[in-house]
C-alpha positions in Angstrom: 4.2 26.4 -80.2 4.8 23.1 -81.5 8.4 23.5 -80.5 7.6 24.6 -77.2 5.2 22.1 -76.5 7.7 19.3 -77.3 10.4 21.0 -75.5 7.7 20.8 -72.1 7.0 17.1 -73.1 10.7 16.1 -73.3 11.4 17.6 -70.1 8.7 16.0 -68.2 9.9 13.0 -70.0 13.2 13.6 -68.9 11.9 14.4 -64.9 10.1 11.3 -65.1 13.0 9.3 -65.9 14.9 10.5 -63.0 12.5 10.4 -60.8 11.5 6.4 -62.2 15.5 6.0 -62.0 16.1 7.7 -58.5 13.0 5.3 -57.0 14.6 2.2 -58.6 18.3 3.3 -56.7 16.4 3.7 -53.5 17.7 0.7 -51.2 15.3 -2.3 -50.3 14.3 -1.7 -46.6 14.4 -5.5 -45.3 13.4 -6.2 -41.6 15.1 -9.1 -39.7 15.1 -11.2 -36.9 18.5 -12.1 -35.2 19.1 -14.3 -32.2 20.7 -12.0 -29.9 23.9 -13.6 -28.1 25.3 -11.6 -24.5 28.7 -13.3 -25.2 28.8 -11.2 -28.6 25.9 -8.6 -28.5 24.5 -7.3 -31.7 26.0 -4.1 -32.5 24.2 -1.5 -35.4 28.0 -0.4 -36.5 29.2 -3.5 -37.2 31.2 -2.9 -40.6 29.9 -6.0 -42.1 26.5 -4.6 -42.3 27.4 -1.6 -43.1 29.4 -2.5 -46.1 26.9 -5.0 -47.1 24.3 -2.9 -46.9 26.0 -0.5 -49.6 27.5 -2.9 -51.7 23.7 -4.3 -52.8 22.1 -1.2 -51.7 19.7 -2.8 -49.2 18.7 -1.3 -45.7 18.6 -4.1 -43.3 16.7 -3.5 -40.3 17.9 -5.9 -37.3 16.0 -6.5 -34.5 17.9 -8.2 -31.9 16.0 -10.8 -29.7 18.2 -12.4 -26.3 19.0 -16.0 -27.5 16.9 -17.5 -24.5 13.8 -16.3 -25.7 14.2 -16.4 -29.6 12.7 -19.8 -30.3 9.8 -19.0 -28.5 9.8 -15.7 -30.4 10.0 -16.7 -33.4 7.5 -19.9 -33.1 4.8 -17.1 -31.8 5.1 -14.8 -34.7 5.0 -17.8 -37.3 1.8 -18.9 -35.8 0.4 -15.6 -35.7 2.0 -13.5 -38.8 0.5 -9.7 -37.6 2.0 -6.5 -38.6 4.9 -7.1 -36.6 6.2 -10.1 -38.5 9.7 -9.5 -40.0 10.5 -10.0 -43.7 13.3 -12.4 -42.7 13.9 -14.7 -39.6 17.6 -15.8 -39.2 19.1 -18.5 -37.4 15.7 -20.6 -37.5 15.0 -24.2 -39.5 11.8 -26.1 -39.7 12.6 -28.8 -37.1 9.7 -29.1 -34.3 6.8 -26.8 -34.3 7.9 -25.0 -37.3 7.4 -27.8 -39.6 3.5 -27.8 -38.9 3.8 -23.8 -39.5 5.4 -24.5 -43.1 3.3 -27.0 -44.2 0.1 -25.1 -43.3 1.6 -22.1 -45.5 3.3 -20.0 -42.9 6.8 -19.7 -44.8 7.8 -19.3 -48.7 9.0 -22.7 -50.1 12.6 -21.5 -51.5 12.5 -24.1 -53.7 9.7 -22.7 -55.6 12.0 -20.5 -57.9 15.0 -21.6 -58.2 16.3 -19.0 -60.1 15.8 -16.1 -57.2 18.6 -17.7 -55.1 21.7 -18.3 -57.6 24.1 -17.5 -54.7 22.8 -20.4 -52.1 22.7 -23.0 -55.2 26.3 -22.2 -56.1 27.7 -22.6 -52.7 25.2 -25.6 -52.4 26.9 -27.3 -55.1 30.2 -26.0 -54.1 30.9 -28.3 -50.9 28.4 -30.7 -52.6 25.3 -30.5 -50.1 23.1 -31.5 -52.4 21.7 -34.4 -50.6 22.0 -32.9 -47.3 19.8 -30.2 -48.6 17.1 -32.7 -50.2 17.0 -34.0 -46.7 15.7 -30.7 -45.2 12.9 -30.6 -47.5 9.4 -31.9 -45.5 6.6 -34.0 -46.4 5.1 -32.2 -49.3 8.7 -32.2 -51.2 9.5 -28.3 -50.4 12.2 -26.3 -48.8 11.0 -23.8 -46.2 14.3 -21.9 -45.1 17.8 -21.6 -46.6 20.1 -23.4 -44.4 23.6 -22.5 -43.2 26.5 -24.4 -45.0 29.7 -25.9 -43.6 32.2 -27.2 -46.1 33.5 -29.4 -42.9 31.9 -29.1 -39.4 34.5 -28.0 -36.8 35.1 -28.5 -33.1 34.6 -24.4 -31.8 33.6 -25.4 -28.2 34.2 -27.5 -25.3 35.7 -28.4 -22.1 37.6 -25.3 -21.3 39.8 -25.4 -17.6 42.5 -24.0 -16.0 45.4 -25.4 -17.1 47.7 -23.5 -15.0 45.8 -25.6 -12.2 46.3 -28.9 -13.5 50.1 -28.5 -14.0 50.3 -27.2 -10.5 48.1 -30.0 -9.1 49.7 -32.9 -11.6 46.9 -33.8 -13.4 46.8 -35.3 -16.8 44.5 -33.7 -19.3 41.1 -35.3 -18.5 40.0 -38.1 -21.0 36.5 -38.7 -19.1 33.7 -37.3 -17.1 35.2 -39.2 -14.2 38.4 -37.3 -14.3 36.6 -34.2 -14.8 35.0 -34.8 -11.4 38.5 -35.5 -9.4 39.7 -32.3 -10.9 36.6 -30.2 -9.8 36.9 -31.9 -6.3 40.3 -31.0 -5.7 39.7 -27.5 -6.5 36.7 -27.6 -4.2 38.4 -28.9 -1.5 41.5 -26.2 -2.2 39.2 -23.5 -2.4 36.2 -24.2 -0.2 33.8 -21.6 -1.2 34.2 -22.0 -5.3 31.7 -23.1 -7.8 34.5 -25.2 -9.9 32.2 -25.5 -12.9 30.0 -22.8 -14.3 28.6 -22.4 -17.8 27.7 -19.4 -20.2 24.2 -17.8 -21.0 22.6 -20.9 -20.0 23.0 -24.7 -18.8 21.7 -25.7 -22.0 25.1 -25.0 -23.3 26.9 -27.5 -20.7 23.9 -29.8 -21.6 24.2 -29.7 -25.9 28.1 -30.5 -25.5 27.6 -33.3 -22.5 24.7 -34.8 -23.7 25.9 -36.9 -26.7 28.6 -38.7 -24.7 25.9 -40.2 -22.7 24.1 -40.8 -25.5 21.2 -38.9 -25.7 20.0 -34.9 -26.7 17.4 -33.4 -24.9 16.3 -30.1 -23.9 16.5 -26.7 -25.0 19.2 -27.6 -27.7 18.1 -31.2 -28.7 19.6 -32.2 -31.9 16.1 -33.5 -33.8 14.4 -30.1 -32.2 12.1 -32.2 -30.2 12.9 -31.2 -26.8 12.5 -34.8 -25.9 13.3 -37.5 -27.8 16.8 -38.2 -29.6 18.4 -40.5 -32.0 19.9 -43.5 -32.0 22.8 -43.5 -34.5 23.5 -47.2 -35.0 19.5 -48.1 -35.7 18.6 -45.0 -37.5 15.5 -44.4 -35.4 14.1 -41.9 -32.8 14.0 -43.0 -28.9 12.3 -41.3 -25.9 16.0 -40.1 -24.8 14.0 -38.0 -21.7 12.9 -41.5 -20.5 16.0 -43.4 -21.5 18.6 -45.1 -18.6 20.9 -42.8 -20.7 19.1 -39.6 -19.3 19.3 -41.2 -15.8 22.9 -41.5 -15.9 23.5 -38.4 -17.1 21.3 -36.6 -14.5 22.9 -38.8 -11.7 26.4 -37.7 -12.6 25.5 -33.8 -13.2 23.5 -33.9 -9.7 26.0 -35.0 -8.2 28.2 -32.0 -9.1 25.1 -29.8 -7.6 25.1 -31.4 -4.7 28.8 -31.3 -3.8 28.9 -27.6 -4.7 30.9 -28.6 -7.8 28.4 -26.9 -10.4 27.3 -23.6 -10.9 23.3 -23.0 -9.1 23.4 -19.9 -11.6 21.7 -22.0 -14.9 21.0 -18.4 -16.4 23.7 -16.0 -16.4 25.1 -13.3 -18.7 28.6 -13.1 -20.5 29.8 -10.4 -17.8 28.9 -13.0 -15.0 30.6 -15.8 -15.9 33.6 -14.0 -17.0 34.2 -12.4 -13.4 33.6 -16.2 -12.0 36.2 -17.6 -14.4 38.9 -14.2 -14.0 38.6 -14.4 -10.2 39.0 -18.1 -9.7 35.4 -18.5 -8.0 35.3 -21.0 -11.4 37.9 -23.0 -12.8 36.4 -24.7 -15.7 33.2 -24.0 -18.1 31.6 -25.3 -21.1 32.2 -22.8 -23.9 33.8 -21.4 -26.6 37.6 -21.1 -27.8 37.4 -18.0 -29.0 36.3 -16.5 -25.2 39.2 -17.6 -23.7 41.2 -14.7 -24.4 38.9 -12.6 -22.8 38.7 -14.5 -20.0 42.1 -14.5 -19.7 42.4 -10.6 -20.2 39.7 -9.9 -17.3 41.8 -11.7 -14.9 44.1 -10.4 -12.6 45.7 -14.0 -11.3 48.9 -14.5 -12.0 49.8 -17.4 -14.6 45.7 -17.7 -15.3 46.0 -19.9 -18.2 43.0 -21.5 -19.7 42.9 -24.1 -22.4 40.6 -26.1 -24.0 40.0 -29.9 -24.5 39.0 -32.9 -27.1 35.7 -34.2 -25.7 35.7 -36.2 -22.8 34.4 -39.6 -23.0 31.0 -40.7 -21.5 29.0 -44.1 -21.4 28.3 -43.7 -24.9 31.6 -42.5 -26.3 33.8 -39.2 -26.7 30.9 -37.4 -28.7 30.3 -33.8 -28.8 27.3 -31.6 -29.8 26.1 -32.9 -33.2 26.6 -30.7 -36.2 25.6 -31.0 -39.7 27.1 -29.4 -43.2 23.7 -27.7 -42.9 22.4 -26.2 -39.8 19.8 -23.4 -39.0 19.6 -20.6 -41.4 17.1 -18.0 -43.2 13.5 -18.3 -43.4 10.9 -16.1 -45.0 7.3 -15.7 -43.4 4.4 -16.0 -45.4 3.3 -12.4 -44.9 6.9 -11.3 -46.7 5.2 -12.8 -49.6 2.6 -10.0 -49.6 5.4 -7.6 -50.8 5.1 -6.3 -54.2 8.9 -6.6 -54.4 9.2 -9.8 -52.7 11.1 -11.5 -55.6 14.0 -8.6 -54.8 13.8 -9.2 -51.5 14.6 -13.0 -51.7 17.4 -12.0 -54.3 18.7 -9.2 -52.2 19.0 -11.6 -49.3 20.3 -14.4 -51.5 23.3 -11.6 -52.6 24.0 -10.2 -49.1 24.3 -13.7 -47.5 25.1 -16.5 -50.0 27.2 -14.4 -52.5 31.2 -15.5 -52.5 31.8 -11.9 -51.7 29.2 -11.6 -49.3 30.4 -15.0 -47.4 34.3 -13.5 -47.1 33.0 -10.4 -45.9 30.8 -11.8 -42.9 34.2 -14.2 -41.9 37.0 -11.7 -42.5 35.4 -8.3 -43.3 36.3 -5.6 -45.7 39.4 -6.3 -47.8 41.5 -3.2 -47.0 39.9 -2.2 -44.1 39.9 -5.4 -41.7 42.8 -7.6 -43.2 44.9 -7.8 -46.9 45.8 -10.5 -48.5 49.7 -11.1 -49.1 50.8 -14.0 -51.6 47.5 -15.8 -51.2 47.7 -15.4 -47.4 45.6 -13.3 -44.9 47.4 -10.5 -43.0 45.2 -8.7 -40.5 45.3 -5.2 -39.8 47.0 -3.6 -37.2 44.1 -3.0 -35.0 43.2 -6.5 -35.0 46.7 -7.9 -34.5 47.0 -5.9 -31.2 44.1 -7.7 -29.8 45.7 -11.4 -30.4 46.9 -11.6 -27.0 43.9 -10.3 -25.0 40.3 -11.5 -26.4 41.6 -13.2 -29.3 41.5 -12.5 -33.2 38.1 -14.2 -33.6 36.3 -13.0 -30.6 37.7 -9.3 -31.3 36.5 -9.4 -35.0 33.2 -11.0 -34.0 32.2 -7.9 -31.2 34.1 -5.0 -33.2 33.5 -5.9 -36.7 30.7 -8.3 -36.9 33.0 -11.4 -38.5 32.2 -15.0 -37.6 28.7 -14.6 -36.0 26.8 -17.5 -36.1 23.5 -16.0 -36.4 24.4 -13.8 -39.5 27.3 -15.9 -41.3 25.8 -18.8 -43.2 28.9 -19.8 -45.6 31.8 -21.7 -43.6 34.9 -22.1 -45.2 36.9 -24.2 -42.6 40.4 -23.3 -43.9 39.2 -19.4 -43.8 38.2 -19.7 -40.2 41.0 -20.9 -39.1 43.5 -18.2 -40.3 41.3 -16.1 -37.2 42.7 -19.0 -34.5 46.0 -19.9 -33.4 48.1 -23.0 -33.3 46.9 -24.0 -30.7 43.4 -23.9 -31.8 44.5 -26.2 -35.1 46.0 -28.6 -32.5 43.0 -29.1 -30.5 40.9 -29.8 -33.6 44.0 -31.9 -34.7 43.2 -34.2 -31.5 39.5 -34.2 -32.0 39.9 -35.5 -35.4 42.0 -38.2 -34.4 39.4 -39.6 -31.9 37.1 -40.1 -34.5 33.2 -39.6 -34.9 33.0 -37.1 -32.3 31.1 -34.7 -33.7 28.2 -36.8 -35.1 25.4 -35.6 -37.6 22.6 -34.0 -37.1 19.1 -36.4 -38.2 17.1 -35.1 -40.7 13.3 -33.7 -40.0 10.9 -36.1 -40.9 9.0 -36.1 -43.9 5.7 -35.3 -42.0 2.7 -34.4 -44.2 0.1 -32.0 -42.4 -2.0 -33.3 -40.2 1.0 -35.1 -39.2 3.3 -32.1 -38.4 0.2 -30.4 -36.6 0.2 -33.3 -34.3 3.7 -33.3 -33.5 3.9 -29.6 -32.4 1.1 -30.2 -30.5 2.6 -33.2 -28.7 6.2 -31.8 -28.4 5.0 -28.1 -26.7 3.0 -30.3 -24.2 5.9 -32.4 -23.7 8.4 -29.7 -23.5 6.7 -28.0 -21.0 7.2 -30.9 -18.5 10.2 -31.9 -19.2 12.1 -28.8 -18.5 10.3 -28.4 -14.7 11.3 -31.9 -14.3 15.0 -31.5 -16.2 15.4 -28.4 -13.4 14.0 -30.4 -10.5 16.5 -33.2 -11.1 19.5 -31.4 -11.8 18.9 -29.5 -8.7 17.8 -32.3 -6.6 14.7 -31.1 -5.3 13.8 -34.8 -7.1 15.2 -37.7 -7.3 16.0 -39.4 -10.3 15.4 -43.0 -8.9 13.0 -42.2 -6.1 10.9 -39.8 -8.7 11.4 -41.6 -11.5 7.9 -43.4 -11.6 6.3 -40.3 -11.4 8.0 -38.4 -13.9 7.8 -41.4 -16.1 3.8 -41.7 -16.0 3.7 -37.6 -16.4 5.8 -38.1 -20.0 3.5 -40.8 -20.9 0.2 -39.2 -20.1 1.7 -36.5 -22.3 2.3 -38.5 -25.1 5.6 -39.3 -25.6 5.0 -43.1 -26.8 2.5 -41.2 -29.5 5.6 -38.6 -30.4 8.2 -41.6 -30.8 6.0 -43.7 -33.0 5.0 -40.5 -34.7 8.8 -39.6 -35.6 9.7 -42.9 -36.8 6.5 -43.6 -39.0 7.8 -40.9 -40.8 11.6 -41.0 -40.6 13.4 -39.9 -43.6 16.2 -42.9 -43.0 13.9 -45.8 -43.3 
């Protein structure tokens, strides 16, 4: 009987250990908010995701949200944090109103347990970004998200024109916005039914790429995250960009384009609409990304259609482009996620899946042996990928087919590795941009707000942004005149506290 009892106990212990081992091997399920870009829509069969899920034993449940709605959705979920709150939010930061949420306990301070994020820490050290990351800390000294990391910011998008039309008409490559106007005007005269300059996704893409040349950055893609303030790079302080002479000059130019039928009145459109306009010749210019050119050309039946990207045009304040930083929007853990019993494991898994050296390579190049091989240290892409080189291009095809190089998921960017997916023309354009100097300015760090100041800034921003978007649209479309209606516009923003907003941002300015 003793032997039988001992055998039963041993069997029970073995079964218990097996059950424990099985439970331990079950993948950790993590829900994720993802900003979905219509130019590279999310697909649940991306090999990048399935491979990393298998490698790191994790189940990533993505919830794609349209890019145009993403910021609002993130703000709402962080403020409420109900049952629908995701475990992780990609592509966000603690700029603007999110700072108040974080300081009020709405997000996990990622620096409180540095041993949970060894891969992130290693990449920061590799890139020498310790100081840049430190500048992202809020007034309480804490960092509330894991930012994207770039070894070198690069010029990936800008003005794209039909080069074949320029050559046919004898136009030189545009250097200034006046040059652009003459080209668009000529195209309109040749094709009266055309709308020469269109946009992708939303007009804010055009605005964020062109405003810096006028010395401002306001609207939905403002580099300061404030919507209405801009950064003075010489004085290193904030100013009311939305009420500046710079903004007046900017609106005068683009409202002129709109009035003369040179700017597409469809300020919001999906990728298919933009592609159709460029492919049919309805439009000949767009502010977009280099990796989109191949797809637009492939969709066209116009013989000889040749699109090319050009360096940033010079405006009143120089040839500046969309500000970038070596640290960008990244990964945030809502406070609700901290209630999970396995929260430490969630953080560690996210660190592995997004910041480990192998994962970073997968997000960029895919799976070695499937999408590429390395021969004598050189990346050689698969036959499937190379077959699309002269269609939509390697970079764009890999984004759509494999989920490589997607801004929402790739958080570690090695410039040299990225360049393997581009052609020599792209390298030439980047060399021209580098020769101009200071084209891509830095993104100013979020002020070191304390709890009370962050909440006040959030309230002011919401009130001012709502008013600004209405006025900005009216100015662009000409239903309001930037000169005749300026006094009313200025009074409206001042009444809503823009002067207090500027003062608040400069009071907590980290550069002073």
